[in-house]
ZASE-859354 format. One record per atom (N, C-alpha, C, O, CB): residue number from 0; atom name; x, y, z. Coordinates in nm, 3 decimals, m for minus. Glycine has a CB too. Example, Ala and Ser with C-alpha at 12.3 -4.5 7.8 and 13.67 -1.06 7.14 Angstrom:
// residues 2
{0, N, {1.319, m0.569, 0.780}}
{0, CA, {1.230, m0.450, 0.780}}
{0, C, {1.320, m0.330, 0.780}}
{0, O, {1.424, m0.332, 0.846}}
{0, CB, {1.131, m0.447, 0.905}}
{1, N, {1.285, m0.225, 0.708}}
{1, CA, {1.367, m0.106, 0.714}}
{1, C, {1.290, 0.003, 0.787}}
{1, O, {1.341, 0.114, 0.804}}
{1, CB, {1.408, m0.060, 0.572}}
This chain:
// residues 64
{0, N, {7.259, 5.965, 9.846}}
{0, CA, {7.422, 5.985, 9.836}}
{0, C, {7.466, 6.014, 9.700}}
{0, O, {7.490, 6.125, 9.653}}
{0, CB, {7.504, 5.854, 9.882}}
{1, N, {7.475, 5.886, 9.637}}
{1, CA, {7.596, 5.880, 9.524}}
{1, C, {7.504, 6.004, 9.414}}
{1, O, {7.572, 6.082, 9.348}}
{1, CB, {7.628, 5.672, 9.435}}
{2, N, {7.343, 6.010, 9.406}}
{2, CA, {7.330, 6.125, 9.326}}
{2, C, {7.376, 6.220, 9.334}}
{2, O, {7.417, 6.284, 9.237}}
{2, CB, {7.248, 6.161, 9.316}}
{3, N, {7.385, 6.266, 9.485}}
{3, CA, {7.459, 6.431, 9.514}}
{3, C, {7.604, 6.425, 9.452}}
{3, O, {7.640, 6.509, 9.370}}
{3, CB, {7.482, 6.477, 9.706}}
{4, N, {7.670, 6.341, 9.486}}
{4, CA, {7.800, 6.318, 9.440}}
{4, C, {7.838, 6.314, 9.292}}
{4, O, {7.937, 6.359, 9.235}}
{4, CB, {7.835, 6.204, 9.493}}
{5, N, {7.735, 6.249, 9.246}}
{5, CA, {7.735, 6.282, 9.082}}
{5, C, {7.709, 6.414, 9.027}}
{5, O, {7.779, 6.471, 8.944}}
{5, CB, {7.633, 6.204, 9.014}}
{6, N, {7.592, 6.461, 9.088}}
{6, CA, {7.589, 6.608, 9.072}}
{6, C, {7.702, 6.680, 9.081}}
{6, O, {7.708, 6.770, 8.997}}
{6, CB, {7.511, 6.663, 9.158}}
{7, N, {7.813, 6.669, 9.169}}
{7, CA, {7.888, 6.772, 9.206}}
{7, C, {8.017, 6.730, 9.116}}
{7, O, {8.104, 6.809, 9.079}}
{7, CB, {7.905, 6.785, 9.372}}
{8, N, {8.014, 6.586, 9.086}}
{8, CA, {8.114, 6.565, 8.941}}
{8, C, {8.087, 6.680, 8.817}}
{8, O, {8.161, 6.754, 8.752}}
{8, CB, {8.073, 6.396, 8.862}}
{9, N, {7.946, 6.654, 8.820}}
{9, CA, {7.899, 6.692, 8.691}}
{9, C, {7.909, 6.851, 8.708}}
{9, O, {7.963, 6.920, 8.622}}
{9, CB, {7.743, 6.630, 8.656}}
{10, N, {7.875, 6.882, 8.778}}
{10, CA, {7.908, 7.038, 8.807}}
{10, C, {8.066, 7.067, 8.777}}
{10, O, {8.097, 7.127, 8.675}}
{10, CB, {7.874, 7.078, 8.979}}
{11, N, {8.160, 7.025, 8.864}}
{11, CA, {8.273, 7.042, 8.842}}
{11, C, {8.318, 7.050, 8.670}}
{11, O, {8.378, 7.147, 8.624}}
{11, CB, {8.330, 6.939, 8.921}}
{12, N, {8.280, 6.943, 8.597}}
{12, CA, {8.307, 6.961, 8.461}}
{12, C, {8.286, 7.037, 8.386}}
{12, O, {8.351, 7.051, 8.282}}
{12, CB, {8.282, 6.901, 8.410}}
{13, N, {8.165, 7.121, 8.429}}
{13, CA, {8.133, 7.289, 8.384}}
{13, C, {8.215, 7.389, 8.423}}
{13, O, {8.220, 7.487, 8.348}}
{13, CB, {8.006, 7.345, 8.436}}
{14, N, {8.290, 7.391, 8.538}}
{14, CA, {8.367, 7.490, 8.570}}
{14, C, {8.486, 7.513, 8.475}}
{14, O, {8.560, 7.424, 8.434}}
{14, CB, {8.405, 7.469, 8.699}}
{15, N, {8.493, 7.649, 8.443}}
{15, CA, {8.582, 7.699, 8.353}}
{15, C, {8.695, 7.736, 8.453}}
{15, O, {8.681, 7.836, 8.523}}
{15, CB, {8.523, 7.819, 8.263}}
{16, N, {8.829, 7.644, 8.463}}
{16, CA, {8.912, 7.698, 8.526}}
{16, C, {9.021, 7.787, 8.475}}
{16, O, {9.040, 7.771, 8.355}}
{16, CB, {8.950, 7.617, 8.580}}
{17, N, {9.082, 7.859, 8.521}}
{17, CA, {9.176, 7.981, 8.449}}
{17, C, {9.326, 7.915, 8.457}}
{17, O, {9.371, 7.841, 8.545}}
{17, CB, {9.170, 8.153, 8.548}}
{18, N, {9.379, 7.956, 8.356}}
{18, CA, {9.524, 7.926, 8.276}}
{18, C, {9.625, 7.999, 8.380}}
{18, O, {9.616, 8.103, 8.446}}
{18, CB, {9.536, 8.005, 8.093}}
{19, N, {9.721, 7.905, 8.368}}
{19, CA, {9.819, 7.940, 8.451}}
{19, C, {9.897, 8.104, 8.438}}
{19, O, {9.978, 8.154, 8.516}}
{19, CB, {9.915, 7.826, 8.428}}
{20, N, {9.845, 8.153, 8.325}}
{20, CA, {9.880, 8.283, 8.323}}
{20, C, {9.796, 8.384, 8.389}}
{20, O, {9.833, 8.489, 8.441}}
{20, CB, {9.893, 8.315, 8.202}}
{21, N, {9.678, 8.337, 8.380}}
{21, CA, {9.571, 8.391, 8.479}}
{21, C, {9.587, 8.387, 8.654}}
{21, O, {9.576, 8.475, 8.740}}
{21, CB, {9.444, 8.304, 8.443}}
{22, N, {9.610, 8.278, 8.658}}
{22, CA, {9.626, 8.280, 8.815}}
{22, C, {9.742, 8.337, 8.825}}
{22, O, {9.736, 8.416, 8.919}}
{22, CB, {9.624, 8.146, 8.894}}
{23, N, {9.851, 8.337, 8.773}}
{23, CA, {9.967, 8.395, 8.810}}
{23, C, {9.919, 8.568, 8.834}}
{23, O, {9.942, 8.630, 8.937}}
{23, CB, {10.086, 8.361, 8.686}}
{24, N, {9.851, 8.623, 8.712}}
{24, CA, {9.818, 8.756, 8.724}}
{24, C, {9.722, 8.769, 8.829}}
{24, O, {9.746, 8.869, 8.897}}
{24, CB, {9.770, 8.811, 8.602}}
{25, N, {9.629, 8.709, 8.865}}
{25, CA, {9.543, 8.729, 8.982}}
{25, C, {9.630, 8.708, 9.108}}
{25, O, {9.599, 8.773, 9.207}}
{25, CB, {9.418, 8.628, 8.981}}
{26, N, {9.721, 8.638, 9.114}}
{26, CA, {9.799, 8.633, 9.244}}
{26, C, {9.859, 8.757, 9.270}}
{26, O, {9.854, 8.819, 9.376}}
{26, CB, {9.905, 8.528, 9.247}}
{27, N, {9.921, 8.791, 9.161}}
{27, CA, {9.988, 8.912, 9.173}}
{27, C, {9.930, 9.059, 9.195}}
{27, O, {9.997, 9.156, 9.233}}
{27, CB, {10.053, 8.913, 9.070}}
{28, N, {9.804, 9.058, 9.167}}
{28, CA, {9.696, 9.144, 9.186}}
{28, C, {9.661, 9.114, 9.357}}
{28, O, {9.645, 9.214, 9.427}}
{28, CB, {9.565, 9.106, 9.067}}
{29, N, {9.651, 8.996, 9.414}}
{29, CA, {9.637, 8.989, 9.559}}
{29, C, {9.727, 9.032, 9.629}}
{29, O, {9.705, 9.083, 9.740}}
{29, CB, {9.620, 8.880, 9.602}}
{30, N, {9.849, 9.020, 9.574}}
{30, CA, {9.962, 9.063, 9.655}}
{30, C, {9.988, 9.215, 9.666}}
{30, O, {10.066, 9.272, 9.742}}
{30, CB, {10.081, 9.001, 9.602}}
{31, N, {9.919, 9.260, 9.587}}
{31, CA, {9.938, 9.428, 9.554}}
{31, C, {9.823, 9.466, 9.630}}
{31, O, {9.849, 9.538, 9.727}}
{31, CB, {9.929, 9.489, 9.378}}
{32, N, {9.724, 9.443, 9.615}}
{32, CA, {9.615, 9.498, 9.707}}
{32, C, {9.637, 9.456, 9.872}}
{32, O, {9.597, 9.531, 9.962}}
{32, CB, {9.466, 9.435, 9.651}}
{33, N, {9.696, 9.343, 9.896}}
{33, CA, {9.719, 9.279, 10.043}}
{33, C, {9.835, 9.397, 10.087}}
{33, O, {9.818, 9.465, 10.189}}
{33, CB, {9.788, 9.084, 10.044}}
{34, N, {9.965, 9.415, 9.989}}
{34, CA, {10.019, 9.523, 10.053}}
{34, C, {9.981, 9.669, 10.055}}
{34, O, {10.026, 9.738, 10.146}}
{34, CB, {10.124, 9.520, 10.018}}
{35, N, {9.891, 9.732, 9.947}}
{35, CA, {9.844, 9.856, 9.989}}
{35, C, {9.789, 9.855, 10.112}}
{35, O, {9.826, 9.945, 10.188}}
{35, CB, {9.758, 9.906, 9.907}}
{36, N, {9.700, 9.766, 10.155}}
{36, CA, {9.547, 9.792, 10.234}}
{36, C, {9.651, 9.778, 10.391}}
{36, O, {9.626, 9.838, 10.495}}
{36, CB, {9.375, 9.626, 10.196}}
{37, N, {9.778, 9.674, 10.368}}
{37, CA, {9.857, 9.656, 10.488}}
{37, C, {9.918, 9.795, 10.492}}
{37, O, {9.934, 9.821, 10.611}}
{37, CB, {9.967, 9.530, 10.483}}
{38, N, {9.957, 9.892, 10.418}}
{38, CA, {10.036, 9.975, 10.420}}
{38, C, {9.929, 10.084, 10.476}}
{38, O, {9.959, 10.126, 10.588}}
{38, CB, {10.113, 9.989, 10.289}}
{39, N, {9.808, 10.139, 10.419}}
{39, CA, {9.713, 10.166, 10.458}}
{39, C, {9.652, 10.173, 10.597}}
{39, O, {9.594, 10.277, 10.627}}
{39, CB, {9.672, 10.116, 10.399}}
{40, N, {9.657, 10.071, 10.688}}
{40, CA, {9.622, 10.004, 10.819}}
{40, C, {9.719, 10.063, 10.895}}
{40, O, {9.685, 10.144, 10.981}}
{40, CB, {9.624, 9.845, 10.827}}
{41, N, {9.855, 10.031, 10.875}}
{41, CA, {9.935, 10.068, 10.945}}
{41, C, {9.947, 10.232, 10.981}}
{41, O, {9.947, 10.283, 11.093}}
{41, CB, {10.033, 10.012, 10.892}}
{42, N, {9.957, 10.295, 10.857}}
{42, CA, {9.957, 10.489, 10.864}}
{42, C, {9.796, 10.485, 10.923}}
{42, O, {9.824, 10.525, 11.036}}
{42, CB, {9.977, 10.608, 10.654}}
{43, N, {9.719, 10.475, 10.925}}
{43, CA, {9.586, 10.473, 10.978}}
{43, C, {9.575, 10.481, 11.109}}
{43, O, {9.503, 10.555, 11.176}}
{43, CB, {9.521, 10.370, 10.944}}
{44, N, {9.669, 10.381, 11.150}}
{44, CA, {9.710, 10.302, 11.319}}
{44, C, {9.793, 10.392, 11.412}}
{44, O, {9.780, 10.413, 11.532}}
{44, CB, {9.820, 10.148, 11.305}}
{45, N, {9.893, 10.445, 11.310}}
{45, CA, {9.990, 10.552, 11.356}}
{45, C, {9.932, 10.670, 11.368}}
{45, O, {9.962, 10.734, 11.469}}
{45, CB, {10.101, 10.571, 11.272}}
{46, N, {9.850, 10.722, 11.286}}
{46, CA, {9.769, 10.848, 11.296}}
{46, C, {9.676, 10.843, 11.427}}
{46, O, {9.684, 10.922, 11.521}}
{46, CB, {9.677, 10.865, 11.161}}
{47, N, {9.584, 10.731, 11.415}}
{47, CA, {9.534, 10.710, 11.532}}
{47, C, {9.577, 10.706, 11.679}}
{47, O, {9.526, 10.774, 11.769}}
{47, CB, {9.498, 10.628, 11.512}}
{48, N, {9.687, 10.608, 11.692}}
{48, CA, {9.767, 10.622, 11.820}}
{48, C, {9.833, 10.773, 11.835}}
{48, O, {9.837, 10.820, 11.949}}
{48, CB, {9.887, 10.507, 11.819}}
{49, N, {9.877, 10.839, 11.744}}
{49, CA, {9.957, 10.962, 11.805}}
{49, C, {9.830, 11.055, 11.805}}
{49, O, {9.850, 11.155, 11.875}}
{49, CB, {10.104, 11.027, 11.705}}
{50, N, {9.729, 11.053, 11.759}}
{50, CA, {9.624, 11.153, 11.775}}
{50, C, {9.576, 11.126, 11.926}}
{50, O, {9.549, 11.217, 12.004}}
{50, CB, {9.501, 11.138, 11.658}}
{51, N, {9.568, 10.997, 11.956}}
{51, CA, {9.535, 10.981, 12.129}}
{51, C, {9.600, 11.008, 12.217}}
{51, O, {9.571, 11.063, 12.324}}
{51, CB, {9.517, 10.875, 12.178}}
{52, N, {9.710, 10.964, 12.169}}
{52, CA, {9.865, 11.013, 12.260}}
{52, C, {9.824, 11.202, 12.282}}
{52, O, {9.785, 11.255, 12.386}}
{52, CB, {10.068, 10.981, 12.118}}
{53, N, {9.843, 11.249, 12.186}}
{53, CA, {9.844, 11.370, 12.203}}
{53, C, {9.715, 11.416, 12.292}}
{53, O, {9.737, 11.493, 12.386}}
{53, CB, {9.856, 11.427, 12.074}}
{54, N, {9.581, 11.373, 12.266}}
{54, CA, {9.479, 11.404, 12.366}}
{54, C, {9.521, 11.349, 12.505}}
{54, O, {9.489, 11.427, 12.595}}
{54, CB, {9.342, 11.345, 12.321}}
{55, N, {9.567, 11.265, 12.538}}
{55, CA, {9.562, 11.218, 12.662}}
{55, C, {9.678, 11.298, 12.721}}
{55, O, {9.669, 11.331, 12.840}}
{55, CB, {9.571, 11.064, 12.672}}
{56, N, {9.787, 11.333, 12.648}}
{56, CA, {9.912, 11.434, 12.691}}
{56, C, {9.808, 11.550, 12.736}}
{56, O, {9.803, 11.586, 12.854}}
{56, CB, {10.042, 11.488, 12.546}}
{57, N, {9.744, 11.592, 12.658}}
{57, CA, {9.642, 11.738, 12.690}}
{57, C, {9.564, 11.722, 12.802}}
{57, O, {9.558, 11.825, 12.869}}
{57, CB, {9.528, 11.778, 12.572}}
{58, N, {9.509, 11.639, 12.841}}
{58, CA, {9.419, 11.590, 12.955}}
{58, C, {9.494, 11.559, 13.078}}
{58, O, {9.481, 11.611, 13.189}}
{58, CB, {9.341, 11.464, 12.916}}
{59, N, {9.572, 11.470, 13.042}}
{59, CA, {9.645, 11.440, 13.199}}
{59, C, {9.675, 11.570, 13.298}}
{59, O, {9.651, 11.564, 13.418}}
{59, CB, {9.808, 11.367, 13.174}}
{60, N, {9.728, 11.689, 13.234}}
{60, CA, {9.760, 11.776, 13.325}}
{60, C, {9.623, 11.831, 13.374}}
{60, O, {9.620, 11.850, 13.496}}
{60, CB, {9.856, 11.878, 13.270}}
{61, N, {9.527, 11.856, 13.317}}
{61, CA, {9.388, 11.894, 13.374}}
{61, C, {9.331, 11.814, 13.467}}
{61, O, {9.264, 11.871, 13.553}}
{61, CB, {9.292, 11.901, 13.278}}
{62, N, {9.340, 11.717, 13.472}}
{62, CA, {9.297, 11.584, 13.574}}
{62, C, {9.364, 11.619, 13.714}}
{62, O, {9.307, 11.610, 13.823}}
{62, CB, {9.366, 11.415, 13.513}}
{63, N, {9.500, 11.660, 13.689}}
{63, CA, {9.589, 11.649, 13.827}}
{63, C, {9.561, 11.760, 13.915}}
{63, O, {9.618, 11.769, 14.024}}
{63, CB, {9.750, 11.652, 13.801}}
């Protein structure tokens, strides 16, 4: 068990951690991508909803 924990500690010493400016830049990119995909999904959802609504409106009179 201790050998495993020691190997984890040794591996963590080899990790290259990002600088504060790199982390800030990466965080900004994550926010940008998240906003882009949120807008994309909202628009896609609206288009699908509108299309399904129109199809249902066309089919309902045919069913009656």
